[in-house]
C-alpha positions as CSV (number, residue, x, y, z in Angstrom):
1,M,0.0,0.0,0.0
2,S,1.2,3.5,-0.8
3,V,-0.1,6.8,0.4
4,T,-0.7,9.5,-2.2
5,H,1.7,12.4,-2.2
6,T,-1.1,14.8,-3.1
7,I,-3.2,15.3,0.0
8,P,-6.9,15.7,-0.9
9,Q,-8.5,18.9,0.4
10,P,-11.0,18.2,3.1
11,E,-13.6,20.8,1.9
12,A,-13.4,19.9,-1.8
13,Q,-12.9,16.2,-1.5
14,P,-14.2,15.0,1.9
15,R,-14.4,11.3,0.9
16,A,-11.0,11.2,-0.7
17,F,-9.6,13.0,2.4
18,L,-11.1,10.4,4.7
19,E,-9.8,7.6,2.6
20,Y,-6.3,9.2,2.7
21,L,-6.5,9.2,6.5
22,Y,-7.4,5.5,6.4
23,D,-4.4,4.8,4.2
24,V,-2.1,6.7,6.5
25,A,-3.4,4.6,9.5
26,V,-2.9,1.4,7.6
27,M,0.6,2.3,6.4
28,R,1.7,2.9,10.0
29,A,0.8,-0.6,10.9
30,L,2.6,-2.4,8.1
31,P,5.1,-4.8,9.6
32,L,8.1,-3.7,7.5
33,H,7.7,-0.2,8.9
34,S,7.7,-1.2,12.5
35,M,9.5,-4.5,13.1
36,A,13.2,-3.7,12.9
37,A,13.5,-2.2,16.4
38,F,12.1,-5.3,18.0
39,L,14.0,-8.1,16.3
40,P,16.3,-9.9,18.7
41,E,19.9,-10.9,18.0
42,P,20.2,-14.3,16.1
43,P,21.7,-17.2,18.0
44,S,25.5,-17.1,17.7
45,A,27.0,-19.4,15.1
46,A,29.2,-20.9,17.8
47,S,26.2,-22.0,19.9
48,G,24.8,-24.0,17.1
49,G,21.4,-22.6,17.8
50,R,18.8,-22.0,15.0
51,T,16.0,-19.5,14.5
52,L,12.5,-20.9,13.9
53,V,9.7,-18.6,12.8
54,L,6.1,-19.6,13.7
55,G,3.0,-17.6,13.5
56,A,-0.5,-16.9,12.4
57,G,-2.8,-14.0,11.5
58,K,-4.1,-11.8,8.8
59,A,-0.7,-10.0,8.8
60,A,1.4,-13.2,9.1
61,G,2.4,-13.2,5.5
62,A,3.6,-9.6,5.6
63,M,5.3,-10.2,9.0
64,A,7.2,-13.2,7.6
65,Q,8.4,-11.1,4.6
66,A,9.5,-8.4,7.0
67,V,11.6,-10.8,9.0
68,E,13.1,-12.2,5.8
69,A,14.0,-8.7,4.6
70,L,15.5,-7.6,8.0
71,W,17.2,-10.8,9.2
72,P,20.9,-11.2,8.5
73,A,21.4,-13.1,5.3
74,A,24.2,-15.2,6.8
75,S,22.0,-16.3,9.7
76,A,19.9,-19.4,9.2
77,L,16.2,-18.9,9.2
78,S,13.2,-21.2,8.6
79,G,9.6,-21.7,9.8
80,L,5.9,-21.7,9.0
81,V,3.1,-19.1,9.3
82,V,-0.5,-19.3,8.4
83,T,-2.6,-16.4,7.0
84,R,-6.1,-15.9,5.6
85,Y,-6.9,-17.0,2.1
86,H,-5.8,-14.3,-0.4
87,H,-3.8,-12.4,2.3
88,V,-0.3,-13.3,1.1
89,P,1.3,-10.1,-0.1
90,P,3.3,-10.0,-3.4
91,R,6.9,-11.0,-2.8
92,P,9.4,-8.2,-3.5
93,A,11.8,-8.9,-6.3
94,G,15.0,-10.5,-5.1
95,L,13.7,-11.4,-1.6
96,P,14.4,-15.1,-1.1
97,Q,11.7,-17.0,0.7
98,R,12.9,-18.7,3.9
99,I,9.6,-18.9,5.8
100,E,6.8,-21.0,4.4
101,V,3.4,-19.3,4.2
102,V,0.2,-21.3,4.0
103,E,-3.4,-20.1,3.8
104,A,-6.6,-21.1,5.8
105,A,-10.1,-19.8,6.5
106,H,-11.2,-16.9,8.6
107,P,-13.3,-16.2,10.6
108,V,-14.6,-19.7,10.7
109,P,-11.7,-22.2,10.8
110,D,-11.2,-25.0,8.3
111,A,-9.2,-28.2,7.9
112,A,-6.3,-26.2,6.3
113,G,-5.9,-24.2,9.5
114,Q,-6.0,-27.3,11.6
115,L,-3.3,-28.9,9.4
116,A,-1.2,-25.8,9.7
117,A,-1.5,-25.8,13.5
118,Q,-0.5,-29.5,13.7
119,R,2.6,-28.7,11.5
120,I,3.5,-25.8,13.7
121,L,3.3,-27.9,16.9
122,R,5.6,-30.5,15.2
123,L,8.1,-27.9,14.3
124,A,8.2,-26.8,18.0
125,Q,9.2,-30.2,19.2
126,G,12.8,-30.9,20.2
127,L,14.0,-27.3,20.5
128,Q,17.0,-26.5,22.7
129,P,17.9,-23.6,25.0
130,V,20.3,-22.3,22.4
131,D,17.4,-22.0,19.8
132,L,15.3,-18.9,19.1
133,V,11.6,-19.0,18.2
134,L,10.2,-15.9,16.6
135,C,6.4,-16.0,17.0
136,L,4.5,-13.7,14.7
137,I,1.0,-13.0,15.8
138,S,-1.7,-10.7,14.5
139,G,-5.5,-10.5,14.5
140,G,-7.2,-13.5,13.0
141,A,-4.8,-16.0,14.5
142,S,-7.5,-17.5,16.7
143,A,-9.4,-18.8,13.7
144,L,-6.4,-19.5,11.5
145,L,-4.5,-21.5,14.1
146,T,-7.1,-24.0,15.0
147,L,-6.4,-27.2,16.8
148,P,-9.4,-28.3,19.0
149,V,-9.0,-30.2,22.2
150,E,-9.7,-33.9,21.9
151,V,-13.3,-33.7,23.2
152,L,-14.2,-31.2,20.4
153,G,-14.2,-32.1,16.7
154,L,-13.5,-29.6,13.9
155,A,-17.1,-29.4,12.8
156,Q,-18.2,-28.8,16.4
157,K,-15.5,-26.1,16.7
158,Q,-16.7,-24.4,13.5
159,A,-20.3,-24.3,14.9
160,L,-19.1,-23.0,18.2
161,N,-17.0,-20.3,16.5
162,Q,-20.0,-19.2,14.4
163,A,-22.2,-19.0,17.5
164,L,-19.6,-16.9,19.4
165,L,-19.2,-14.5,16.5
166,A,-23.0,-14.0,16.2
167,S,-23.6,-13.7,20.0
168,G,-22.4,-10.1,20.5
169,A,-19.7,-11.3,22.9
170,S,-16.6,-9.1,23.1
171,I,-13.3,-10.3,21.6
172,S,-11.8,-11.0,25.0
173,E,-14.8,-13.2,26.0
174,I,-14.6,-15.0,22.7
175,N,-10.9,-15.6,23.0
176,C,-11.3,-16.8,26.6
177,V,-13.4,-19.7,25.3
178,R,-11.1,-20.3,22.3
179,K,-8.0,-20.6,24.5
180,H,-9.5,-23.2,26.7
181,L,-10.8,-25.3,23.8
182,S,-7.4,-25.3,21.9
183,R,-4.3,-27.4,22.0
184,I,-2.1,-24.6,20.7
185,K,-3.6,-21.2,22.0
186,G,-3.6,-19.8,25.5
187,G,0.2,-20.2,26.0
188,R,0.3,-23.8,24.9
189,L,2.5,-23.2,21.9
190,A,5.1,-21.6,24.3
191,A,5.0,-24.7,26.5
192,D,5.7,-26.8,23.4
193,C,8.6,-24.6,22.4
194,A,10.3,-24.9,25.8
195,P,13.2,-24.8,26.6
196,A,14.0,-22.5,23.6
197,R,13.9,-18.8,23.9
198,V,10.7,-17.4,22.6
199,V,10.3,-13.8,21.3
200,T,6.7,-12.9,20.3
201,L,6.1,-10.0,17.9
202,A,2.5,-9.0,17.8
203,I,0.3,-6.6,15.9
204,S,-2.6,-5.6,18.2
205,D,-6.2,-5.7,17.0
206,V,-7.8,-5.9,20.4
207,P,-9.0,-3.2,22.8
208,G,-6.4,-2.6,25.5
209,D,-3.6,-4.3,23.5
210,D,-3.5,-7.3,25.8
211,P,-1.0,-9.8,24.3
212,A,-2.9,-12.7,25.9
213,T,-5.9,-11.7,23.9
214,I,-4.3,-11.0,20.5
215,G,-4.8,-14.1,18.4
216,S,-5.7,-15.9,21.7
217,G,-2.1,-15.6,22.9
218,P,-0.4,-18.9,21.7
219,T,2.8,-18.0,23.4
220,V,1.5,-15.8,26.2
221,A,0.4,-16.9,29.7
222,D,-3.3,-17.0,30.1
223,P,-4.8,-15.3,33.1
224,T,-8.3,-16.6,32.4
225,T,-9.7,-19.9,33.7
226,C,-12.0,-22.7,32.7
227,A,-14.6,-21.2,35.0
228,D,-14.3,-17.9,33.1
229,A,-14.9,-19.7,29.8
230,L,-18.0,-21.4,31.3
231,V,-19.4,-18.0,32.4
232,V,-19.1,-16.7,28.8
233,L,-20.8,-19.8,27.4
234,Q,-23.6,-19.4,29.9
235,R,-24.0,-15.6,29.5
236,Y,-24.5,-15.9,25.8
237,R,-26.5,-19.2,25.9
238,I,-24.1,-21.0,23.7
239,D,-24.5,-24.8,23.6
240,V,-21.4,-27.0,23.6
241,P,-21.1,-30.8,23.7
242,Q,-21.5,-32.4,27.1
243,P,-17.9,-33.7,27.1
244,V,-16.6,-30.2,26.6
245,L,-18.7,-28.9,29.6
246,A,-17.5,-31.7,31.7
247,A,-13.8,-31.0,30.9
248,L,-14.3,-27.3,31.6
249,R,-16.0,-28.0,34.9
250,S,-13.3,-30.3,36.0
251,G,-10.5,-27.9,35.0
252,A,-9.0,-30.5,32.7
253,L,-8.7,-27.9,29.9
254,E,-6.9,-25.3,32.0
255,T,-4.3,-23.2,30.2
256,P,-0.7,-22.4,31.3
257,K,-0.5,-19.6,33.8
258,P,2.1,-16.9,34.3
259,D,4.1,-19.1,36.8
260,H,4.6,-21.8,34.2
261,P,8.4,-22.3,33.5
262,A,7.8,-21.9,29.7
263,F,7.4,-18.2,30.2
264,R,10.7,-17.6,32.0
265,N,12.7,-17.2,28.8
266,Q,10.5,-15.2,26.6
267,A,9.7,-11.6,25.6
268,V,6.6,-10.1,24.0
269,H,6.7,-6.9,21.8
270,L,3.8,-5.0,20.3
271,I,5.2,-3.8,16.9
272,A,2.0,-2.0,15.9
273,T,-1.1,-0.9,17.8
274,P,-4.4,0.8,17.0
275,R,-3.4,3.9,19.0
276,Q,-0.3,4.4,16.8
277,S,-2.3,4.2,13.7
278,L,-4.8,6.7,15.0
279,E,-2.0,9.1,16.0
280,A,-0.5,8.8,12.5
281,A,-3.9,9.7,10.9
282,A,-4.3,12.6,13.4
283,Q,-0.9,14.0,12.4
284,A,-1.9,13.8,8.8
285,A,-5.2,15.6,9.5
286,R,-3.4,18.3,11.5
287,A,-1.0,18.8,8.6
288,A,-4.1,19.6,6.5
289,G,-5.1,22.4,9.0
290,L,-7.7,20.5,10.9
291,A,-8.2,20.1,14.7
292,V,-8.3,16.4,15.7
293,H,-10.0,14.7,18.6
294,I,-9.3,11.0,19.3
295,L,-12.2,9.5,21.3
296,G,-10.3,6.3,22.0
297,D,-8.6,3.4,20.4
298,D,-10.4,0.7,22.4
299,L,-14.1,1.4,22.0
300,E,-16.4,-1.6,22.3
301,G,-20.1,-2.2,22.2
302,E,-22.8,-2.9,19.6
303,S,-21.7,-1.4,16.3
304,R,-24.9,0.4,15.5
305,E,-25.1,1.9,19.0
306,V,-21.5,3.1,18.8
307,G,-22.5,4.7,15.5
308,K,-25.4,6.5,17.1
309,V,-23.1,7.9,19.9
310,H,-20.6,9.1,17.3
311,A,-23.5,10.7,15.3
312,A,-24.7,12.6,18.4
313,I,-21.2,14.0,19.0
314,A,-20.9,15.0,15.3
315,R,-24.3,16.7,15.2
316,A,-23.5,18.7,18.3
317,V,-20.3,19.9,16.7
318,A,-22.0,20.8,13.5
319,R,-24.9,22.6,15.1
320,R,-23.4,24.2,18.2
321,G,-19.7,23.9,17.9
322,Q,-19.6,21.7,21.0
323,P,-17.9,19.8,22.5
324,F,-15.4,20.6,19.6
325,A,-15.1,23.6,17.3
326,R,-15.3,22.9,13.6
327,P,-13.8,22.2,11.2
328,C,-12.4,19.1,12.8
329,V,-11.8,15.4,12.5
330,I,-13.0,12.9,15.1
331,L,-11.2,9.6,15.2
332,S,-11.8,6.4,17.1
333,G,-10.8,2.7,17.0
334,G,-11.5,-0.5,18.8
335,E,-13.5,-3.6,18.1
336,T,-17.3,-3.3,18.2
337,T,-19.6,-6.3,17.9
338,V,-22.6,-7.2,15.7
339,T,-25.4,-9.3,17.2
340,V,-27.0,-11.0,14.3
341,R,-30.7,-10.6,14.4
342,A,-33.0,-13.6,13.8
343,R,-34.7,-13.4,10.4
344,A,-38.0,-14.6,9.1
345,P,-38.1,-18.1,7.5
346,G,-37.0,-17.8,3.9
347,A,-35.6,-14.3,4.3
348,A,-32.2,-13.6,2.7
349,A,-29.3,-13.2,5.1
350,G,-27.8,-9.7,5.5
351,R,-24.3,-9.0,4.3
352,G,-21.8,-6.8,6.2
353,G,-19.5,-6.5,9.1
354,R,-18.8,-4.3,12.1
355,A,-17.7,-1.2,10.1
356,G,-20.7,-1.3,7.8
357,E,-23.1,-1.7,10.7
358,F,-21.5,1.2,12.4
359,C,-22.1,3.3,9.3
360,L,-25.8,2.2,9.2
361,G,-26.3,3.3,12.8
362,L,-24.3,6.5,12.2
363,A,-26.2,7.5,9.0
364,Q,-29.6,6.8,10.6
365,A,-28.8,9.0,13.6
366,L,-27.2,11.8,11.6
367,Q,-30.4,12.3,9.7
368,G,-28.6,13.9,6.8
369,Q,-26.8,16.5,9.0
370,A,-25.1,19.0,6.7
371,G,-21.3,19.2,6.8
372,V,-20.7,15.8,8.3
373,F,-18.8,13.1,6.4
374,A,-17.6,9.8,7.8
375,L,-15.7,6.6,7.0
376,A,-15.4,3.4,9.0
377,A,-13.3,0.5,7.8
378,D,-11.5,-2.5,9.1
379,T,-7.7,-2.0,8.8
380,D,-7.3,-5.5,7.3
381,G,-9.3,-4.4,4.3
382,I,-12.1,-6.9,4.9
383,D,-15.2,-6.0,6.8
384,G,-16.4,-9.4,8.1
385,V,-16.4,-11.8,5.2
386,E,-17.2,-9.4,2.4
387,D,-14.9,-7.8,-0.2
388,N,-15.1,-4.3,1.2
389,A,-13.2,-2.7,4.1
390,G,-16.1,-0.6,5.2
391,A,-18.3,2.3,4.0
392,F,-18.6,6.0,3.6
393,V,-21.4,8.3,4.9
394,G,-22.2,11.8,3.7
395,P,-25.0,14.3,4.3
396,D,-26.9,12.9,1.2
397,T,-26.6,9.2,2.1
398,L,-30.2,8.9,3.4
399,S,-31.8,10.9,0.5
400,R,-29.9,9.0,-2.2
401,A,-30.8,5.7,-0.6
402,E,-34.5,6.6,-0.3
403,A,-34.5,7.6,-3.9
404,Q,-33.5,4.0,-4.7
405,G,-36.1,2.6,-2.4
406,L,-33.6,1.6,0.3
407,K,-34.9,1.8,3.9
408,I,-32.1,2.0,6.4
409,S,-34.3,0.6,9.2
410,Q,-34.9,-2.5,7.2
411,H,-31.2,-3.0,6.4
412,L,-30.4,-2.6,10.1
413,D,-33.0,-5.2,11.0
414,R,-31.3,-7.8,8.8
415,N,-27.7,-6.7,9.4
416,D,-27.4,-5.8,5.7
417,A,-24.9,-2.9,5.5
418,Y,-23.4,-4.2,2.3
419,G,-26.8,-4.3,0.6
420,Y,-27.4,-0.7,1.6
421,F,-24.1,1.0,0.7
422,E,-23.3,-1.0,-2.5
423,P,-26.1,0.5,-4.7
424,L,-25.0,4.0,-3.5
425,G,-21.4,3.4,-4.6
426,D,-20.4,4.1,-1.0
427,L,-18.6,0.8,-0.1
428,V,-14.9,1.4,0.7
429,V,-13.0,-1.3,-1.2
430,T,-9.2,-1.7,-0.7
431,G,-8.5,-5.4,-0.9
432,P,-6.4,-7.1,1.8
433,T,-3.9,-4.6,3.4
434,H,-1.7,-7.3,5.0
435,T,-2.0,-5.8,8.4
436,N,-4.7,-5.5,11.1
437,V,-5.1,-3.0,13.9
438,N,-8.8,-3.3,14.0
439,D,-11.5,-0.8,13.2
440,F,-10.7,2.7,12.0
441,R,-13.4,5.4,12.2
442,A,-13.0,9.0,11.0
443,I,-15.7,11.7,11.0
444,L,-15.0,15.0,9.2
445,V,-17.1,18.0,10.4
446,L,-16.9,21.1,8.2
C-alpha cells in the first residue's frame, strides 16, 4: 500500500480525504515499517542454535516477509506461518523465501488451519535452550491457528465459532473460550517450544492491546480460567457438547498460567497498535489544517449503537460547535460487535461487518446532517467476510438511498450494510492490506 503524495483537500474532496487518513493509518501498521526495532539478535554461530519462525494472523504473510527482509542473510532462518486466504502479499523482487506461508479460512476455521496448527506444533518439538523462536501473531490467528482439544471435533469447533461471533460477545470473551478449547492457543505453543527462547512480535487488534488476547495468545500466559470460559458460554447461551462442559467444569482444559516455566525465557513486543495508527492519521489531519480529537482506540459495544453515539457528537459539533469547534476530525478505533438478528423463515441473510453496521447506525442517527462526512473501515481491508473494508457516509446518504427505495431501518433489521451501501457506490474497497489494527473510524465535520 502506498499513500498518495497529493493530499486531498477536506472541503473539496471529503471522501478522498477520509480515505487518505485511512491509508495513513494502515501504512503505520505495516510490519516492515515497525519491526526492525524489535528483532532480537540471532543465535550465535558458535552456539549451534537455530532460528525458527512460527506464526498466524491476517498480517502473518507480511510479517514473515519483513523478517526475511530484515534478518541477517548469513544467519539461518526457517519456519511456517498461516494467514487468511488471499492475504499473502506480493513478494518483493530479489527477496528469497525462507519462511513457508500457508493459507486457511477466517473467521470460521477449516481443515487447512487445523493442518497448519498441527505442523507448527511438530516444528516446535525438540528445541534446545540455544534455539530462538520468533512467533509472529496478528489478528485472525485465533481462527487460522485451530487445533481443538480432543473432546471437540473440527465441525463442532466451527459451529461454536459461528455461535460466538454472532452472539455479541466481546473479543476478550470469545478468545477466553477459544483458548480453553485449543491445544495450541492460550500459551500452549510456548510450552511446546520450551526450553527454547521465545520472542513474540504481535500486531494488536484488540481493545487494551492485551498480548494474551491478541490471536488468543499462543505464546502468552493465560490469566483466564476454565470457570471464566463457562461463564461466557452461559452468558450468551451457547451450547457445547457435554464432554466439553465436563472437561471445563473439572479444570481438565486449564491453560498455562504466568508461573509456568515456559514463560521464564520469553519476551513479547507489540510492533503496531491501534493507537499508533490513529495518531498517524491525526498527524496527517493536522497537517491539512484541521483540529483532531481521538475518542479512544479501544471502543467496544454494539456497532450500530456506537455509530449512534458518534453521530450525536458529530451533530452537536456541526450545530453548536460543542464539544469541539469545527472544522475538525473525530477519530476512534477498537472492536465493536454485531449481534446477528433472527430473520423470518426464507428471508435472505444480510451481508456486512462491524464497520458497515457502524455506518448504518451513524447514518440513521445523523439524519442527513449538513457538513458531516464519515468513513469506517477495518484496517485489514475486509469487513467481516465481504470484499469491502467498510463504508462512507455523507449528508446525502439517506436521501440518495430513499430515492432508490432503500430503507435504512430494514437494512439494520437484517444486518445488511453491504446491501445498503453497495447501490450507493459508498462501499470502501481496498483489498487485503496485509496488516490489522482493528476498526478505523473518522468523522469530518466542516
